[in-house]
N, C-alpha and C positions, 0 to 999 in steps of 0.2 A: 629565291634566286631562280631565274629561268634557265632553260637548257642551253641557250646561246651564251648567257653570262657564264654558266658553269664551264662550257667549252673554252671560252676566252681565258678564264682563270686556269684551266688545265694546261693551256698553252704557255702559261707563265706570264700572262699580261695582267698586271695589277691594276685595280680600279683607281689608284692614285694618279695614273697618267690621264691627261686630258684626252688623249687619243683613244682611251678605253671607251668613253661615251660615244665618240664619233664612230669608232669601229662597230660598236654594238648597234647603233642606229643604221649604219651602212648595211650591215648584214640583214637587219629586219626589213629594210626597204627592198634590198635585192632579192631576198627570199620571196617576198610578196609580189615583186614585179621584176622579172629577169631583164627587162630592157635597160635597167640601170647599169647592168654589167657591160652594155655596149656603149655607154656614154658616161664613164666614170668621172672624167674631169669636167664635162659640160652638163651633166645631169645629176649624178649622185652627190658629188662634193657640194655643188650649189644648194641642193636640198638640205644637206646636213648643216651647211653654213647658215642657211636661213633659220632653221630650227634653233640653233644654238647662238644666233646673233653674233656671228664671227665671220671671218673672211674665208674664201675658198682656199687660199694659200695656207692659212692656219690649219684648216681641216686636213689638207694633204700632208703638211709637215708633221702634225701630231699623229696621224695614222702611220706615216713612215717611221716615226720614232717607236711606236709600239711594235711594228713589224721587225725593226732592228732589235728591239729588246727581246722579242720572242726568239729570234734567230740566234742571238749571241748569248743570252742568259736564261732563256726560257726552256720549254720542252720541245726542242727541235725534233726529237724522235717522234713525238705525237704528230707534229706538223707533217713530217715525212710520211707517217703512217696514213693520215687522212687525205693526203694529196693523191691525185689520180695519176701522177707521173713522178719520175725521180727528181729530187731537188738536190742539186749540187751547189747551187749558189742561193743567196738570200733572194726570196721572191720580191718582185715589185709590189707596191701597195695594191695595184689592181689584181695581180696574180694571187696575192694573199687573200683578198676579199673573195675572189672567185673560188679558191680552194675551200674556204669555210662555207660559202653559200652552197656549193655543190655537195659538200659533206652533209650539210643540214637538210637539203632536199632529199638526198639518198636515204637519210635516216629519219625522215618525217619530223624534223625539228622546225617549228614555225615561230617560235618565240617563247 
């Protein structure tokens, strides 16, 4: 299991969610190329959808589901700890991806 996968699991996101695979791939892409963070809905989601042969809407919905699962049932304290700013509300999917990508870069996690 890679370090990104371990982090996702530590956040309380189980690999039984479809969004788990999408989130993992999103983080890998964005760690390698930060321009994906500037175009999440027009660049990142379509790249994920193409790889997994699904729709952009499905990618967004399933990532949103795992973000909600993390916030409501997962390790919210860890998410708040790795965030570079206070989290009082559930982050959007884009914010969530950005938080994890930033954390990965700061800690030398590439995959």
